[in-house]
C-alpha positions in Angstrom: 149.8 -43.8 -36.6 148.8 -44.7 -40.1 150.8 -47.8 -40.9 151.2 -46.6 -44.5 153.7 -44.0 -43.3 155.3 -46.1 -40.6 158.5 -46.9 -42.5 162.2 -46.1 -42.6 162.8 -46.5 -46.3 166.1 -46.0 -48.1 165.2 -44.7 -51.6 168.8 -44.8 -52.9 168.5 -48.5 -54.0 165.6 -47.4 -56.2 167.9 -45.3 -58.4 171.4 -46.6 -57.9 173.2 -49.9 -58.0 176.7 -51.3 -57.8 178.3 -51.4 -61.2 181.6 -52.8 -62.5 184.0 -51.7 -65.2 185.7 -54.1 -67.6 188.7 -52.9 -69.7 190.6 -55.3 -71.9 193.1 -54.7 -74.7 195.2 -56.9 -76.9 198.0 -55.6 -79.2 200.4 -57.1 -81.7 203.4 -55.6 -83.4 205.8 -56.8 -86.0 207.8 -55.9 -89.1 211.2 -55.8 -90.8 213.8 -53.2 -91.7 211.5 -51.6 -94.3 208.1 -52.3 -92.9 206.5 -52.1 -89.4 202.9 -52.8 -88.5 200.7 -52.8 -85.4 197.2 -54.1 -84.7 195.2 -53.6 -81.5 191.7 -54.5 -80.3 190.1 -53.0 -77.2 186.9 -53.6 -75.2 185.5 -51.3 -72.5 182.3 -52.0 -70.6 181.1 -49.6 -67.9 178.0 -50.4 -66.0 176.0 -47.3 -64.9 175.4 -46.7 -61.2 172.1 -45.2 -62.2 169.8 -48.0 -63.1 169.2 -48.4 -66.8 172.4 -46.7 -67.8 175.6 -48.1 -69.2 178.4 -47.6 -71.8 180.2 -50.1 -74.0 182.9 -49.4 -76.5 184.9 -51.6 -79.0 188.1 -50.1 -80.6 190.1 -51.4 -83.5 193.4 -49.8 -84.2 195.8 -50.6 -87.1 199.0 -48.9 -88.3 201.6 -49.6 -91.0 204.8 -47.8 -92.0 206.6 -48.8 -95.2 209.8 -47.6 -96.8 209.5 -48.9 -100.3 212.6 -47.1 -101.6 215.3 -45.0 -100.0 214.2 -41.6 -98.7 210.5 -42.4 -99.3 208.1 -43.2 -96.4 204.5 -44.3 -96.4 202.5 -44.2 -93.2 198.9 -45.4 -92.7 196.8 -45.3 -89.5 193.2 -46.4 -89.0 190.9 -46.4 -86.1 187.3 -47.8 -85.8 185.1 -47.3 -82.7 181.7 -48.7 -82.0 179.9 -47.3 -78.9 176.6 -48.4 -77.4 175.0 -46.2 -74.7 171.7 -47.1 -73.0 170.8 -43.5 -72.4 172.3 -40.4 -73.7 171.8 -37.2 -75.8 170.1 -36.9 -79.1 171.9 -37.5 -82.4 172.7 -33.8 -83.1 169.4 -32.1 -83.8 166.7 -30.5 -81.7 163.9 -32.9 -82.4 163.6 -35.0 -79.3 160.5 -34.4 -77.2 161.2 -37.2 -74.7 161.2 -36.3 -71.0 164.3 -36.5 -68.9 163.7 -39.9 -67.3 166.9 -39.8 -65.2 165.4 -37.2 -62.9 162.0 -39.1 -62.4 160.4 -39.7 -59.9 162.5 -37.4 -57.7 165.6 -36.8 -55.6 166.4 -39.5 -53.0 167.5 -36.8 -50.7 164.1 -35.2 -50.7 161.8 -38.2 -50.7 160.3 -39.0 -47.3 161.7 -42.1 -45.6 158.2 -42.6 -44.1 156.8 -43.8 -47.4 156.7 -47.6 -48.0 159.6 -49.3 -49.6 160.5 -52.0 -52.1 157.7 -54.2 -53.2 154.9 -51.7 -52.3 152.6 -50.1 -54.8 154.2 -46.7 -54.2 157.7 -48.0 -54.9 156.6 -49.8 -58.1 154.7 -46.7 -59.3 157.8 -44.6 -58.8 159.8 -47.0 -61.0 157.4 -47.0 -64.0 159.3 -44.4 -65.9 162.7 -46.2 -65.5 161.2 -49.5 -66.5 158.8 -48.4 -69.2 161.0 -46.2 -71.4 163.4 -47.8 -73.9 166.4 -46.1 -75.4 169.4 -47.1 -77.5 172.3 -44.9 -78.6 174.7 -46.4 -81.1 177.7 -44.5 -82.4 180.2 -45.5 -85.1 183.4 -43.5 -85.8 186.0 -44.2 -88.4 189.3 -42.2 -88.5 192.2 -42.6 -90.9 195.3 -40.8 -91.8 197.5 -41.5 -94.9 200.9 -39.8 -95.0 203.6 -39.7 -97.7 207.1 -38.4 -96.9 210.1 -37.8 -99.1 213.6 -36.6 -98.1 214.8 -34.6 -101.0 218.3 -34.0 -99.5 219.6 -34.3 -96.0 217.5 -32.0 -93.8 215.0 -31.2 -96.5 211.7 -33.1 -96.3 208.4 -33.0 -98.1 205.2 -34.5 -96.6 201.6 -34.7 -97.7 198.8 -36.2 -95.7 195.1 -36.9 -96.0 193.0 -37.5 -92.9 189.3 -38.3 -92.6 187.0 -38.5 -89.6 183.6 -39.9 -90.2 181.0 -40.5 -87.4 177.4 -41.7 -87.3 175.3 -41.3 -84.1 171.9 -43.0 -83.9 169.4 -42.6 -81.2 166.1 -44.5 -80.7 163.8 -43.7 -77.9 160.4 -45.1 -77.0 157.9 -43.9 -74.4 154.9 -46.1 -73.6 151.3 -44.8 -73.7 150.7 -45.0 -70.0 153.4 -42.4 -69.4 151.7 -39.8 -71.6 148.8 -37.7 -70.4 146.9 -38.2 -73.7 147.5 -41.9 -73.7 149.8 -41.9 -76.8 153.0 -43.8 -77.1 156.0 -42.0 -78.8 158.8 -43.4 -80.9 161.8 -41.1 -81.7 164.5 -41.9 -84.2 167.5 -39.6 -84.9 170.7 -39.8 -86.9 173.6 -37.3 -86.8 176.4 -37.7 -89.4 179.6 -35.7 -89.2 182.5 -35.8 -91.8 185.8 -34.0 -91.6 188.4 -34.2 -94.3 191.9 -32.6 -93.9 194.7 -32.3 -96.4 198.1 -31.0 -95.2 201.2 -30.4 -97.3 204.5 -29.4 -95.5 208.0 -28.5 -96.6 210.6 -28.6 -93.8 214.3 -28.0 -93.5 216.8 -28.4 -90.7 220.5 -27.5 -90.7 223.3 -27.3 -88.1 226.1 -24.9 -89.0 229.5 -25.3 -87.3 227.8 -27.2 -84.4 226.7 -23.9 -83.0 223.9 -22.6 -85.2 220.7 -24.6 -85.4 218.3 -23.5 -88.1 214.9 -25.0 -89.0 212.3 -23.9 -91.5 208.8 -25.1 -92.2 206.1 -24.0 -94.7 202.9 -25.5 -95.8 199.3 -25.3 -96.8 196.2 -27.2 -95.7 192.5 -27.5 -96.6 189.8 -28.7 -94.2 186.2 -29.5 -95.0 183.5 -30.2 -92.4 180.0 -31.5 -93.1 177.2 -31.8 -90.4 174.0 -33.7 -91.3 171.0 -34.5 -89.2 167.9 -36.6 -89.9 165.2 -37.3 -87.3 161.5 -38.0 -86.9 159.0 -39.2 -84.4 155.6 -41.0 -84.5 152.9 -41.3 -81.9 149.9 -43.5 -81.0 151.1 -46.9 -82.1 148.6 -49.7 -81.6 150.7 -51.4 -79.0 153.3 -50.5 -76.4 155.3 -53.5 -77.7 155.9 -51.7 -81.0 159.0 -49.7 -80.2 159.7 -48.3 -83.7 157.5 -46.6 -86.3 156.6 -49.0 -89.1 154.5 -47.9 -92.1 150.7 -47.8 -91.5 150.7 -45.9 -88.3 148.0 -43.1 -88.1 149.2 -39.7 -89.3 146.8 -37.5 -87.4 143.7 -37.3 -85.2 140.8 -34.8 -85.2 139.9 -33.5 -81.8 136.9 -31.3 -81.1 136.6 -29.1 -78.0 134.5 -26.0 -77.3 133.1 -25.8 -80.8 136.4 -26.0 -82.6 138.3 -28.8 -84.2 142.0 -29.3 -83.9 144.3 -31.5 -86.0 146.9 -33.4 -83.9 149.8 -34.6 -86.1 151.2 -38.0 -85.0 154.2 -37.9 -87.4 157.0 -35.4 -87.9 160.3 -35.4 -89.8 163.1 -32.9 -90.1 166.5 -32.8 -91.7 169.4 -30.5 -92.0 172.9 -30.3 -93.6 175.6 -27.7 -93.1 179.0 -27.3 -94.6 182.1 -25.2 -93.9 185.7 -25.1 -95.2 189.0 -23.6 -94.0 192.1 -22.9 -96.2 195.4 -22.2 -94.4 198.9 -21.1 -95.4 201.5 -21.3 -92.6 205.2 -21.1 -92.0 207.7 -21.1 -89.1 211.4 -20.2 -88.7 213.5 -21.3 -85.7 217.0 -20.5 -84.7 219.1 -21.1 -81.7 222.8 -20.6 -80.9 224.3 -23.4 -78.8 220.8 -24.1 -77.3 221.4 -20.9 -75.4 219.8 -18.1 -77.4 216.5 -19.2 -79.0 214.2 -17.4 -81.4 211.0 -18.5 -83.3 208.8 -16.7 -85.7 205.6 -18.1 -87.1 202.9 -16.9 -89.4 199.7 -18.3 -90.8 196.9 -17.0 -93.0 193.5 -18.6 -92.8 190.4 -18.3 -94.9 187.1 -19.5 -93.6 183.8 -19.9 -95.4 181.8 -18.8 -92.3 182.6 -15.1 -92.7 181.4 -12.3 -95.0 182.8 -12.2 -98.5 185.2 -9.4 -97.8 186.5 -10.6 -94.4 187.2 -14.3 -94.8 190.9 -14.1 -94.5 192.9 -13.4 -91.4 196.6 -13.1 -90.6 198.0 -14.6 -87.4 201.7 -14.0 -86.7 203.6 -15.0 -83.5 207.2 -14.5 -82.2 209.0 -16.1 -79.2 212.5 -15.7 -77.7 214.3 -17.4 -74.9 217.7 -17.2 -73.1 219.2 -20.1 -71.2 221.3 -18.0 -69.0 222.5 -20.9 -66.8 224.8 -21.8 -69.8 226.7 -18.5 -69.5 230.2 -18.9 -68.2 229.7 -16.1 -65.6 226.8 -18.1 -64.2 228.4 -21.5 -64.2 231.6 -20.2 -62.6 229.9 -18.3 -59.8 226.5 -19.9 -59.1 227.2 -23.6 -58.9 223.9 -24.4 -57.1 221.9 -23.2 -60.2 221.4 -26.3 -62.4 219.2 -24.6 -65.1 217.8 -21.2 -65.7 215.8 -19.9 -68.7 213.9 -16.7 -69.4 211.3 -16.8 -72.2 208.8 -14.4 -73.7 206.3 -14.7 -76.6 203.6 -12.9 -78.4 201.1 -14.3 -80.8 197.7 -13.7 -82.5 195.1 -16.4 -83.0 191.7 -16.4 -84.5 188.5 -18.2 -84.0 185.7 -18.7 -86.5 182.1 -19.2 -85.7 180.2 -22.4 -85.1 177.4 -21.2 -87.3 178.4 -21.8 -91.0 175.9 -19.4 -92.6 175.6 -16.6 -90.0 177.2 -14.0 -92.3 174.7 -14.8 -95.1 171.6 -14.1 -93.0 169.3 -16.6 -91.3 165.9 -17.8 -92.7 163.4 -20.3 -91.4 160.3 -22.2 -92.6 157.4 -19.8 -92.7 153.6 -20.4 -92.6 152.0 -22.5 -95.4 150.3 -20.5 -98.1 147.6 -22.4 -100.1 149.2 -25.7 -99.2 152.7 -24.6 -100.2 155.7 -24.1 -97.9 157.3 -20.6 -97.5 160.6 -19.2 -96.3 160.7 -16.4 -93.8 163.6 -14.3 -92.5 164.5 -14.6 -88.8 163.6 -11.0 -87.9 165.0 -11.3 -84.4 168.7 -11.7 -85.3 168.8 -13.1 -88.8 170.0 -10.0 -90.7 173.0 -10.8 -92.9 176.3 -9.0 -92.3 179.0 -9.2 -94.9 181.4 -7.5 -92.4 181.5 -10.5 -90.0 185.1 -11.6 -89.4 187.5 -13.4 -87.1 187.5 -13.1 -83.3 191.1 -12.1 -82.8 193.1 -12.8 -79.7 196.5 -11.3 -78.9 198.4 -13.1 -76.1 201.6 -12.1 -74.3 203.6 -14.5 -72.2 206.7 -14.2 -70.1 208.1 -17.0 -67.9 211.1 -18.2 -65.9 212.3 -21.8 -65.5 214.7 -22.4 -62.6 216.3 -25.7 -61.3 218.6 -25.9 -58.2 220.8 -28.3 -56.4 221.3 -30.7 -59.3 217.6 -30.5 -60.3 216.4 -31.5 -56.8 214.4 -28.2 -56.6 212.5 -26.5 -59.4 210.5 -23.3 -59.9 208.4 -22.4 -63.0 206.7 -19.0 -63.1 204.4 -17.7 -65.9 202.5 -14.5 -66.5 200.1 -14.2 -69.4 197.9 -11.5 -70.8 195.2 -12.3 -73.4 193.1 -9.6 -75.2 190.3 -10.9 -77.4 188.8 -8.4 -79.8 185.9 -8.5 -82.3 183.8 -10.9 -80.1 180.6 -12.0 -81.7 177.5 -10.4 -80.3 173.9 -9.8 -81.4 173.5 -6.0 -81.4 170.1 -4.3 -81.2 169.1 -2.3 -84.2 167.4 1.1 -84.1 164.0 1.5 -85.9 162.4 1.7 -88.2 163.6 -1.8 -89.0 161.9 -5.1 -89.3 165.0 -6.8 -87.8 165.5 -6.2 -84.1 169.1 -7.4 -83.8 172.1 -8.2 -85.9 175.2 -10.3 -85.3 178.4 -8.2 -85.3 182.0 -8.2 -84.1 181.1 -5.9 -81.3 182.9 -6.6 -77.9 186.3 -7.2 -76.3 187.5 -9.0 -73.2 190.8 -9.6 -71.5 192.3 -12.4 -69.4 195.5 -12.3 -67.5 197.0 -14.7 -65.0 199.9 -15.7 -62.9 201.0 -19.4 -62.4 203.8 -20.6 -60.1 204.9 -24.2 -59.9 207.3 -25.4 -57.1 208.5 -29.0 -57.3 211.1 -30.8 -55.2 212.6 -34.2 -54.7 212.2 -34.9 -51.0 213.8 -38.4 -51.3 215.8 -39.3 -54.4 217.4 -42.8 -54.1 217.6 -45.7 -56.5 215.1 -47.7 -54.5 213.0 -44.9 -53.1 211.7 -41.7 -54.8 209.4 -39.0 -53.4 208.5 -35.8 -55.3 206.2 -33.1 -54.1 204.8 -30.3 -56.3 202.7 -27.2 -55.4 200.9 -25.3 -58.2 199.5 -21.8 -57.5 197.3 -20.0 -60.0 195.3 -16.8 -60.2 193.3 -15.5 -63.1 191.7 -12.1 -63.8 189.4 -11.2 -66.6 187.8 -7.9 -67.7 185.0 -6.7 -70.0 186.9 -4.2 -72.1 184.5 -2.6 -74.6 181.1 -3.0 -76.2 179.5 -1.8 -79.4 177.8 1.0 -77.6 180.6 2.1 -75.3 178.4 1.4 -72.3 177.9 -1.5 -70.0 176.0 -4.3 -71.7 174.0 -7.4 -70.5 175.2 -7.3 -66.9 178.8 -6.8 -68.0 180.5 -3.6 -66.6 183.3 -2.1 -68.7 186.5 -2.5 -66.7 185.1 -5.1 -64.4 185.4 -8.9 -64.4 183.0 -11.0 -66.4 182.3 -13.2 -63.5 181.7 -10.4 -61.0 179.6 -10.6 -57.8 177.1 -7.8 -57.6 174.9 -6.8 -54.6 173.1 -3.9 -53.1 174.9 -1.5 -50.7 173.5 -1.1 -47.2 173.6 1.9 -44.8 172.7 0.3 -41.5 169.1 -0.6 -40.7 165.7 1.2 -41.1 164.9 2.7 -37.7 161.7 4.7 -38.7 159.4 4.3 -41.6 159.7 8.1 -42.3 163.3 7.5 -43.3 162.2 5.9 -46.5 160.7 7.7 -49.6 157.3 6.6 -50.6 156.1 5.8 -54.1 152.4 6.1 -54.8 150.2 4.5 -57.4 147.0 6.3 -57.4 145.3 4.2 -60.1 145.8 1.0 -58.1 145.5 2.6 -54.7 148.7 1.5 -53.1 152.0 3.0 -51.7 155.4 1.3 -51.5 158.3 2.2 -49.4 161.6 2.4 -51.3 161.2 -0.9 -53.3 158.5 0.2 -55.7 156.5 -1.7 -58.3 155.1 -4.3 -55.9 152.7 -3.1 -53.1 153.1 -6.2 -50.9 156.9 -6.0 -51.0 158.3 -3.0 -49.2 160.9 -2.1 -46.5 159.9 -1.5 -42.9 161.8 -0.7 -39.6 164.3 -3.5 -38.8 165.1 -4.2 -42.5 168.4 -3.4 -44.1 168.5 0.2 -45.3 169.6 -0.2 -48.9 171.3 2.6 -50.8 169.5 4.1 -53.8 172.6 4.2 -56.0 171.0 5.5 -59.2 168.8 8.0 -57.4 165.5 6.9 -58.9 163.8 6.7 -55.5 163.6 2.9 -55.6 166.0 0.4 -54.2 166.1 -2.7 -56.3 168.3 -4.8 -58.6 169.2 -1.7 -60.7 171.2 -0.4 -57.7 173.5 -3.4 -57.4 177.2 -2.6 -57.5 180.3 -4.6 -58.1 181.6 -6.4 -54.9 184.3 -8.7 -56.2 185.3 -11.4 -58.6 184.0 -15.0 -58.5 187.2 -16.4 -60.0 188.9 -18.6 -57.4 192.5 -18.6 -56.2 193.7 -22.1 -56.9 196.4 -24.2 -55.1 197.1 -27.8 -56.0 199.4 -30.0 -54.1 200.5 -33.4 -55.5 
């Protein structure tokens, strides 16, 4: 036997190693009657079990609460986070051309154990990618919240707050020349910057009347601004594999001649992007309960988003909820002593979701071909047609539930049923010709989700020195594709059927004789196909399943698949 293959090699040590986690925190608190403060410092270091990976984080937290005068409150919170990751995703753009080194050279489960092991040429060659590539990911995130509160009279409070969340993600990646088929090294640098600013102003009021009636009211307005920025570039063919970055003076291009033509290979590339969006909201809520027994809540908010068309930026989102703690009723207390607590609750509410694409309603354009050395802009004819009618994706949700506790709270049952209907889902709709644009984004579909959840919890042992609680959670969800822009099934979704359906072809026993199957001829190519069609070397013969031609086109293929069931699981959790 060839001694080169006479081995029993374990390839897992090539990829994986034992790693440790270090987590340390120190906190300090202090203050007086009118001022409290806190300061904390944390350090987290997680070594990656995949060689060459790892994650480190340093956190600084500070808080201060001051009451300078009676009824006036000032609260300040600050958090700073520094993260270093050896390998990770790019900084937010789509520039990176680097290969996925975590999956090179292969899967330890599939590599032959007959190959030579550690210290051999084969082993060292397989590790070149992990050793040769260099990557650094550094993230800085700063978050702060400044809040002012004033109590006008007892129960009436006014608060205003300003929050900011600023993060910078930087990624640097280097691939040496010997890992490139053309012999060029590559250095990639990316920076993603995100900024969120939020201002909230709230007026709240609470009142208890005759110890029976509890009333609360809240109204406010908020403004949120988001900015996403990306800058990235790469350079290739540095003079040395020891130069990990791209200093000035590197070559910009190379001329290559092949088969009588000359091509220009660009060694440098840069791109940048900046997007903005804003959200303005008005909101309010009224709550009332009588002796904590009859409960009622009504809420309403109105949101305006810059991501929608000019005539549909505003959406209204009301909600209402009611509850009845029937265990507090005298006829329950006097006759059902083993019932410790009982409550029925129901709610309905509407919510909205705005798009991740800030400028979708305005139409999408991209860089076009150069004209006489000048850059041009070109519409995205595939799905970039503007649509001023784009609006919120609205979801109506209904909930009903029961909370029960028995035997002095030793046994508890919680049951919930919900139904959620989402309308005006965003979908790129094909356009009929003649039209240069082929598709357009529209609010054009609807889906539904409903589910039932049951939680049973019980205290098996409840003693001062020994406590044992067991809980069982049962859950089932159903979803449906409800409608489409065309009124017909779309993109594998069947109206009235689950989104995650399982589809397969129906069978009618086995093929006993070839004559049982229809034949499709292609005279120009000179072949015939039994039942399957389209491919002369793939056809059904005696002994195969006899598939049903559901649509009656004479061919049994994927177009004849029918719904078989839902892929959504039935979940049971015991803890």
